[in-house]
C-alpha positions in Angstrom: 41.7 -24.7 -6.6 44.7 -23.3 -8.8 46.4 -20.8 -6.4 46.6 -17.9 -9.3 42.3 -18.5 -9.8 41.9 -18.5 -6.2 43.9 -15.2 -5.4 41.9 -13.6 -8.3 38.5 -14.6 -6.9 40.0 -13.0 -3.2 40.8 -10.4 -5.2 37.6 -9.9 -6.6 35.4 -10.5 -3.9 37.9 -7.8 -2.0 37.2 -4.8 -4.4 33.3 -6.1 -4.5 33.0 -6.0 -0.9 35.0 -2.6 -1.0 32.9 -0.9 -3.2 29.6 -2.1 -1.6 30.8 -0.7 1.4 31.8 2.3 0.3 28.5 2.5 -1.6 26.7 2.1 2.0 28.8 4.6 3.8 29.7 7.1 0.9 33.5 7.4 1.9 34.7 7.6 -1.3 32.1 7.9 -3.4 32.3 10.4 -6.2 29.7 11.6 -8.1 30.2 11.8 -11.9 30.7 15.4 -13.5 27.2 17.5 -14.4 25.4 15.3 -11.9 24.1 18.1 -9.9 23.3 16.6 -6.2 20.3 18.3 -3.4 22.9 20.3 -1.1 22.2 19.2 2.4 21.0 22.5 4.4 20.4 21.4 7.6 23.3 21.1 10.4 22.4 18.3 12.7 22.4 16.4 9.6 25.6 17.4 8.2 27.6 16.6 12.1 25.7 13.2 12.3 26.5 12.0 8.8 29.2 14.2 7.6 31.7 12.3 8.9 31.1 9.2 6.4 29.0 11.2 3.8 31.5 13.9 3.0 30.1 17.3 1.9 31.8 19.5 -0.9 32.4 23.0 -1.0 29.0 23.7 -2.8 27.3 21.3 0.5 26.4 18.0 -1.4 27.2 15.1 0.7 28.4 11.8 -0.6 25.3 9.6 -1.3 22.7 11.3 0.5 22.9 14.4 -1.7 21.9 11.9 -4.5 18.7 10.4 -3.6 15.1 10.9 -2.8 12.8 9.4 -1.2 9.6 8.4 0.9 9.5 8.6 5.3 9.7 5.1 5.2 13.0 4.8 2.8 15.1 7.3 4.9 14.3 5.4 8.5 15.7 2.1 7.0 19.3 3.9 5.6 19.3 5.7 9.2 18.4 2.3 10.9 20.7 0.4 8.6 23.8 3.2 9.4 23.0 3.0 13.2 23.4 -1.2 13.4 26.2 -1.2 10.8 28.8 1.8 10.2 28.0 3.1 14.2 26.1 6.1 13.6 24.9 7.2 17.2 21.2 8.9 17.6 19.2 10.1 20.3 15.6 9.6 20.0 14.8 13.2 19.1 17.9 13.8 17.2 16.6 10.4 14.9 13.6 12.6 14.5 15.1 15.6 13.4 16.9 14.1 10.4 14.2 12.0 9.5 12.1 15.1 9.2 14.4 17.3 7.6 15.7 14.5 5.0 12.1 12.8 4.1 10.9 16.3 3.7 13.5 18.1 1.5 15.0 15.1 -0.4 11.9 13.1 -0.7 9.0 12.6 -2.7 6.7 14.4 -4.5 3.1 14.0 -4.7 3.0 12.6 -8.3 6.3 10.0 -7.3 4.7 8.9 -4.2 1.4 7.9 -5.4 2.2 4.8 -8.2 4.0 2.9 -5.2 1.4 4.1 -2.2 0.7 0.6 -1.8 4.3 -0.3 -0.3 3.9 2.3 2.8 0.5 1.2 3.0 1.3 -2.0 3.4 -1.4 -3.2 0.8 -1.3 -6.9 -0.9 -1.8 -6.3 -4.3 -0.6 -7.8 -7.9 2.3 -5.4 -8.9 0.8 -3.3 -12.3 4.3 -1.4 -12.6 6.8 -4.1 -13.6 7.5 -2.9 -17.6 9.4 -5.7 -18.9 10.5 -9.4 -18.4 14.4 -8.5 -18.0 13.6 -5.8 -15.2 10.9 -8.2 -13.7 13.7 -10.8 -13.9 16.4 -8.4 -12.0 14.4 -6.7 -9.3 11.6 -9.0 -8.1 12.8 -12.7 -7.3 13.9 -11.3 -3.7 11.4 -7.7 -3.4 8.5 -5.5 -5.0 9.2 -3.8 -7.5 7.8 -0.9 -5.0 10.7 -1.2 -3.9 13.4 0.8 -6.2 10.2 2.6 -7.2 10.0 4.4 -3.7 13.6 6.0 -4.7 15.0 8.4 -6.9 18.8 8.4 -7.7 21.4 9.4 -10.3 22.9 7.1 -13.0 25.6 6.7 -10.8 23.8 5.9 -7.6 22.1 3.0 -9.0 25.0 1.3 -10.5 26.7 2.0 -6.8 23.3 0.3 -5.8 23.5 -2.5 -8.3 27.4 -3.4 -7.3 26.2 -3.8 -3.9 23.4 -6.4 -4.6 26.3 -8.3 -6.7 29.0 -7.8 -3.7 26.6 -8.4 -0.7 23.6 -11.1 -2.1 24.5 -14.3 -3.7 21.8 -14.9 -5.1 21.3 -11.3 -7.7 23.6 -12.9 -9.7 20.9 -15.2 -11.1 18.3 -12.6 -11.6 21.1 -9.7 -12.9 22.6 -12.5 -16.0 20.9 -14.4 -18.7 21.7 -17.8 -19.0 24.2 -18.9 -21.4 23.4 -20.4 -24.5 24.2 -23.9 -24.7 26.9 -25.0 -25.8 26.8 -25.3 -29.7 24.1 -23.2 -30.0 23.9 -20.6 -33.0 23.9 -16.7 -31.3 20.8 -15.2 -33.3 21.2 -12.0 -33.6 22.9 -9.4 -31.3 23.6 -9.9 -27.9 20.5 -8.6 -25.7 21.3 -6.3 -23.3 21.8 -8.2 -19.4 18.8 -8.3 -17.4 20.8 -5.7 -14.8 21.8 -3.7 -17.3 18.0 -3.2 -18.8 17.1 -2.1 -14.9 19.6 0.0 -14.2 18.9 1.9 -18.1 15.0 1.9 -16.9 15.3 3.2 -13.3 17.5 5.6 -14.4 15.8 7.4 -17.2 12.1 6.4 -14.8 13.3 6.9 -11.4 16.1 9.9 -11.7 17.1 12.6 -9.2 16.1 15.4 -11.2 12.5 15.3 -12.2 9.6 17.9 -13.4 7.4 16.8 -10.5 9.6 17.3 -7.9 11.2 20.5 -8.9 7.0 21.8 -9.2 6.7 20.4 -5.5 9.4 21.3 -3.8 8.7 25.5 -3.9 5.2 24.4 -3.0 6.2 22.6 0.3 4.8 24.5 3.4 3.8 23.7 6.9 0.3 21.7 7.3 -2.7 23.2 8.3 -4.9 20.3 9.5 -6.4 21.3 12.7 -10.2 20.9 13.2 -12.7 18.8 11.9 -12.6 15.9 9.6 -15.4 13.7 7.9 -14.3 10.0 8.3 -15.5 7.0 5.5 -13.6 3.9 5.8 -13.8 0.3 4.5 -12.8 -2.5 6.9 -12.6 -5.8 4.6 -14.7 -8.3 6.7 -16.9 -5.9 8.9 -17.9 -3.4 6.1 -18.6 0.4 6.1 -17.7 2.4 8.7 -18.2 7.0 9.0 -17.7 9.3 11.5 -15.5 12.2 12.4 -11.5 13.0 13.2 -10.8 15.8 15.2 -7.1 17.3 14.9 -5.7 19.3 17.4 -2.0 21.0 17.1 1.3 18.7 18.6 4.3 19.7 19.8 5.9 21.2 16.7 4.3 22.4 13.5 3.8 19.4 11.1 3.3 17.6 14.3 -0.9 16.8 15.3 -3.5 14.5 17.9 -6.0 12.8 16.6 -9.4 11.9 17.9 -11.7 9.7 15.9 -15.5 8.2 16.4 -16.9 5.3 13.9 -19.7 4.1 13.5 -20.5 0.9 11.6 -23.6 1.0 9.0 -23.5 -2.7 9.0 -24.2 -2.8 12.8 -24.6 0.1 14.2 -21.7 -0.3 16.1 -19.3 2.9 17.6 -15.4 2.9 18.3 -13.2 5.5 19.5 -9.7 5.8 18.4 -7.1 8.4 19.4 -3.8 8.9 17.8 -0.5 11.1 17.0 0.7 12.1 13.6 3.4 14.1 11.4 3.3 15.3 8.2 6.4 14.7 6.2 7.1 16.3 2.4 3.9 18.6 3.1 1.7 15.6 2.3 2.9 12.5 3.7 0.6 11.3 7.0 2.6 9.2 9.5 1.2 8.2 12.7 -0.1 5.4 15.4 -3.4 5.5 16.8 -5.6 3.1 19.0 -9.1 2.2 20.0 -10.3 3.4 23.7 -10.8 -0.2 24.4 -8.0 -3.0 24.8 -7.6 -5.3 22.1 -9.3 -8.7 22.3 -8.8 -11.0 19.2 -6.6 -10.0 16.4 -8.8 -8.7 14.0 -10.1 -6.2 16.9 -10.4 -2.5 14.8 -9.8 -1.4 18.7 -6.6 -2.6 17.6 -3.2 -0.3 17.6 -2.4 0.9 13.9 -0.1 2.3 11.7 -1.3 5.1 9.6 -0.4 6.0 6.5 -2.2 8.7 4.4 -1.5 11.6 1.6 -2.8 14.6 2.1 -4.5 16.1 -1.3 -2.1 19.0 -2.5 -5.4 21.7 -1.3 -4.8 19.8 2.3 -8.5 19.3 1.8 -8.6 15.4 1.7 -6.3 12.6 2.6 -6.6 8.9 1.6 -4.7 5.6 3.1 -4.4 3.0 5.2 -4.2 2.1 8.7 -3.1 -1.4 9.6 -1.7 -3.8 12.2 -1.0 -7.3 12.6 2.1 -9.2 12.7 2.4 -8.9 9.0 0.0 -5.7 8.4 -2.9 -7.8 7.3 -5.4 -6.2 8.5 -6.9 -2.7 8.3 -8.9 0.2 7.5 -8.7 1.7 4.1 -9.9 5.4 4.7 -10.5 8.6 3.4 -11.0 11.8 5.7 -12.7 15.1 4.0 -12.2 18.2 6.2 -15.3 20.0 7.1 -15.8 23.6 6.1 -18.4 26.3 7.1 -20.0 25.0 4.1 -22.2 21.5 3.3 -20.0 18.8 2.6 -20.5 15.4 1.3 -18.5 12.6 3.5 -19.8 9.3 2.6 -22.5 7.6 1.0 -23.6 4.2 2.8 -24.5 2.3 -0.3 -22.2 0.2 -2.6 -24.4 0.5 -5.5 -27.8 0.4 -6.9 -28.9 -1.3 -9.7 -30.0 -0.1 -13.3 -34.2 0.1 -13.7 -34.1 0.4 -9.4 -37.4 2.1 -9.1 -37.5 4.0 -5.2 -34.0 3.3 -4.3 -32.5 5.2 -0.9 -29.2 6.7 -1.1 -27.7 7.2 2.6 -25.6 10.5 2.2 -23.2 11.5 5.5 -21.6 14.8 5.8 -21.5 18.0 7.5 -24.0 21.2 7.2 -26.6 20.0 4.9 -29.0 22.7 4.5 -32.0 23.0 6.9 -34.4 23.9 3.7 -33.2 21.4 0.8 -35.2 20.0 -2.4 -34.5 17.4 -4.7 -32.9 19.6 -7.2 -30.6 20.7 -4.8 -29.4 16.4 -4.6 -27.2 15.3 -8.2 -26.1 11.8 -8.7 -25.3 12.0 -13.0 -27.2 11.1 -16.2 -29.8 8.8 -16.0 -30.5 8.9 -11.9 -33.5 11.0 -11.1 -33.9 12.4 -7.5 -37.1 12.0 -6.6 -38.1 13.1 -3.5 -35.9 14.2 0.3 -36.5 11.3 2.8 -35.2 12.6 5.7 -32.4 15.2 6.6 -30.3 16.5 9.8 -27.5 18.9 9.0 -25.3 16.0 9.0 -27.6 13.1 7.4 -29.3 12.5 4.4 -31.6 10.2 2.9 -33.1 10.3 -0.3 -35.2 8.5 -2.9 -34.3 7.8 -6.7 -35.1 6.6 -9.6 -32.4 4.5 -12.1 -33.0 4.3 -15.5 -33.0 1.1 -17.0 -30.1 2.5 -19.8 -27.7 4.5 -17.2 -24.7 4.3 -17.4 -22.8 1.5 -15.4 -19.8 2.6 -13.2 -19.4 4.9 -10.2 -20.8 8.5 -9.6 -20.8 11.3 -8.1 -23.5 12.8 -5.2 -23.7 16.5 -5.3 -25.5 18.2 -2.5 -25.7 21.4 -2.4 -22.6 22.1 -4.9 -20.3 20.2 -2.3 -19.3 17.0 -4.5 -18.2 13.6 -3.4 -16.7 11.5 -6.6 -17.6 8.2 -7.5 -19.3 7.6 -4.5 -21.3 4.6 -5.3 -21.8 2.6 -8.6 -24.9 1.9 -11.0 -24.4 -1.8 -12.3 -27.2 -3.5 -14.8 -25.7 -7.3 -13.6 -22.8 -9.5 -11.4 -21.3 -10.8 -14.4 -18.2 -12.4 -11.7 -16.9 -12.4 -8.2 -13.6 -11.3 -7.1 -12.4 -12.8 -4.1 -9.7 -9.9 -2.7 -6.9 -10.3 -2.3 -6.3 -12.5 -5.5 -3.5 -13.8 -4.3 -1.8 -13.9 -1.4 0.4 -15.7 1.5 0.1 -16.2 5.0 1.8 -17.8 8.0 1.3 -20.7 10.6 2.5 -19.8 14.1 3.0 -21.0 17.6 3.5 -19.8 21.3 6.7 -18.1 20.1 5.8 -16.9 16.8 2.8 -14.7 15.9 0.4 -16.5 13.2 0.1 -14.3 10.2 -3.6 -13.9 9.5 -5.9 -13.1 6.2 -9.1 -11.5 6.0 -10.9 -12.5 2.1 -13.8 -10.1 0.8 -15.9 -11.5 -1.9 -16.6 -8.7 -4.6 -19.2 -8.5 -7.1 -18.3 -6.8 -10.7 -19.6 -6.3 -13.9 -17.7 -6.5 -17.4 -16.7 -3.3 -18.2 -17.6 -1.4 -22.0 -15.2 -4.4 -23.5 -17.8 -7.3 -22.0 -14.2 -8.7 -20.7 -13.7 -9.8 -17.1 -10.7 -8.8 -15.1 -9.5 -5.6 -17.7 -9.2 -2.2 -16.7 -13.0 -1.2 -17.2 -14.9 -3.6 -14.8 -16.8 -2.3 -12.2 -16.8 -3.3 -9.0 -20.4 -3.5 -7.2 -19.5 -4.0 -3.9 -19.1 -7.1 -1.3 -21.7 -9.7 -1.8 -23.2 -12.5 0.3 -21.4 -15.8 -0.1 -20.5 -18.8 1.3 -16.6 -20.0 2.0 -15.0 -22.8 1.2 -11.3 -23.9 1.7 -10.3 -26.1 -1.6 -7.2 -27.9 -2.4 -4.4 -26.8 -5.1 -3.4 -30.0 -6.9 0.6 -29.2 -6.3 1.7 -33.0 -5.7 0.1 -36.1 -5.5 -2.2 -37.0 -2.5 -2.2 -33.4 -1.8 -4.0 -33.1 1.4 -3.5 -29.5 2.4 -6.7 -28.2 3.5 -7.2 -30.3 6.2 -3.7 -28.7 8.2 -3.4 -25.3 7.0 -6.0 -24.0 8.4 -9.6 -22.7 8.9 -12.3 -20.2 6.7 -14.6 -19.1 9.0 -18.2 -17.8 7.4 -17.0 -14.3 7.7 -14.1 -14.9 5.1 -10.9 -15.0 8.5 -8.5 -17.7 7.8 -6.4 -18.4 10.9 -3.9 -20.7 10.2 -2.5 -23.8 12.4 0.1 -24.2 14.4 3.5 -24.8 12.9 4.7 -28.1 12.8 6.4 -30.4 12.4 2.4 -32.9 12.5 3.2 -36.9 13.4 -0.6 -37.1 11.8 0.8 -35.9 8.5 2.9 -37.8 6.0 6.6 -38.0 6.7 5.6 -35.7 9.6 6.1 -32.5 7.2 4.7 -28.9 8.9 1.6 -27.6 8.5 2.4 -25.5 5.2 0.6 -25.6 2.5 -1.3 -23.8 -0.5 -5.2 -24.0 -1.3 -7.9 -22.4 -3.2 -10.2 -19.7 -0.9 -13.1 -19.6 -2.6 -16.6 -17.8 -2.6 -19.4 -19.2 -4.1 -22.6 -16.2 -4.0 -25.6 -17.3 -2.3 -27.9 -15.2 -4.8 -26.2 -14.2 -8.2 -26.3 -16.6 -11.0 -24.6 -17.2 -14.3 -26.6 -17.5 -17.4 -27.0 -20.9 -17.0 -28.2 -20.7 -13.5 -25.2 -21.6 -11.4 -24.4 -19.6 -8.5 -21.6 -17.5 -9.2 -18.1 -18.4 -7.7 -14.6 -16.7 -7.4 -11.5 -18.1 -5.4 -8.3 -16.5 -4.2 -4.7 -18.9 -4.5 -3.5 -18.9 -0.9 0.2 -20.1 0.2 0.4 -20.9 3.7 4.3 -20.6 5.1 5.9 -21.2 7.9 6.4 -18.5 10.3 9.1 -15.9 9.6 11.6 -17.3 12.0 14.1 -14.2 11.2 11.9 -11.3 11.2 13.6 -8.0 9.7 12.9 -4.3 11.4 10.0 -2.7 9.8 10.5 0.3 8.5 6.9 2.5 9.4 8.0 5.5 10.9 6.0 6.4 13.8 6.6 8.7 16.7 
C-alpha cells in the first residue's frame, strides 16, 4: 500500500476511534449551543460519573444530561461503563444510580409504550419502522425498538452514528447506498444516505425534549400499589389463568414484595408465586418472581421469571409480561387490576362468543360483587341480552346471554354494577383464517454446554374485519382454536431435509430443538440447523370449500448463541 494512503487510513481510523471513545465516555464532547440538557441533581451520580462526564455550571453532565431512556437502557449503559471504562460501583450504588437515572432521565409512559415489546422480550413484527432508509441504517443489526427506546439531542444522535462507524464495520453497509454502476447517468438530485435519513428521523421523533416528557415529569410520584390486585393472565400453550396478587411494602418507598395465587381455567390447577419489584419513573414495574415448587421442565410455570409491566397513570391497572428461558421464550401475558371496596371486574373466562348464539354462559371473575345482583346490573354492549344470573359469589359471576345474529363483531366491554373491563371478550360471526403466533421466529439448537432455545406456538382463529381482507389491522382475534400441529419443509435448497433434523413439535405446539452438530447422518455432516414451516390445521373450522383451515409460521432453527452478551434486564 502507498505510504501516504496508509498514513491517511491510519489517521482516519485513529480519529474515528478517538471520537467514538469520546462519545462513550463524554470526556470531551461539548453540546451545541441552544440544546439544553437535563441537569443531574443526584450527588452519588455526580461523584461516580463526574470524572468522565464533566458537569458544567448548570449541572449538565456530558452525554448523561443529553439522553433519556428506559431502566434497561440505563442499566446496560452503566454495565458498559464498568466493563470498558473502569467505573467501580457496589451493588447498592448501582441500584441507587439506576433508580435516579431511570426515573428522572427516563421515558414518559406514552414514549415507552410503543417500544414496550423490547423490555418485555416479545417476538413481534415491528411496525414502527418509518421507511426503507431507516430500516437499512438501523435494523440490519438490531430491532428499531432499540434506538426508539432512547431520547437524545441531535448532536447526541450524531455521536451515536459516529460510534457505529468507528466500532462496527458492518454498519457502513447499511449507512451508505451502493454507488451507481460505472457510466450510469444520475437521475435527479442525490438522495440522502440512509444514515442521514435515520439521523433526521430520530432527531425529530426521538428528541430529548418532548411534550410527553414535559407533561409527565411533574406528575412522577412515589407509587402507592400496596394491597390486593386481581390477576388475569394468558400463557401460550396453557390458556387463561385468573387469581389474586397481594402487594406489600419493601425496603424503600418504590420497592415491593408480591404474593400471587393463580388458577388455570383450562384444568383447574393452581400455582403460587412470590417476588419483589421496583417501580421506576412512577410507572415502570421491574421485578423477579418464582413459583413455590421447583421447576421441572423448560416451560414449567413455576420457573423464575422477570416481570416487566407498565402501571396506568392512575396506578389502578398494570399490563405486561413475566418471562423466562434462555432466550426469554416462555411467559405470561399479564393484566393486574387493583381491588377497591367497590365491585371490580378482573377477568372473563371466555375468549369469544359467536353471533347468533342463545344461552351462552359468560364467566366473570372479580371482587366485591353485590349480594343481590340482577341481569339489569350487567351489560355487554349492543346485540347482547343478559337473560339471567346463573350463579354468583363475591368473586365469581356466571351469566346467561343471547347474542343477536347481527351483533357487531369485535371486543366487548363487560360492565358489572358500573365496574367495567374493556375488551373482555369478542363477538364474531365466523372463523375466516387461522393465524400461528408468533408468525415468524428464531430458535436455537443446544447441547450440554449451550442451553436450547425453545418456542411455544399458539393457533388463533381470526375473522376478517370490516374491510373483508385477512391480515389487516381491523381483523378480529377470536382466541385459541383446537388444531393438529406439524413441521413442513421450507424449500430453500435442493433435497431440503430440515424437518428430519431440526427438532420436534408436540401436540401442544411446543417446539423442542435438536442438539447441535455436526451430524454424521446428514449430508456433508452438516449441523442440525434449518428453516421450516410450523403448520396448524384446524380440527373443526373449514373454508368455503369444506377443507380444514390451516395457518403456518416460519421458523429458523439456528446454532446456539455461542457468545452471549449480558442481558440488560433490570432486577433486584
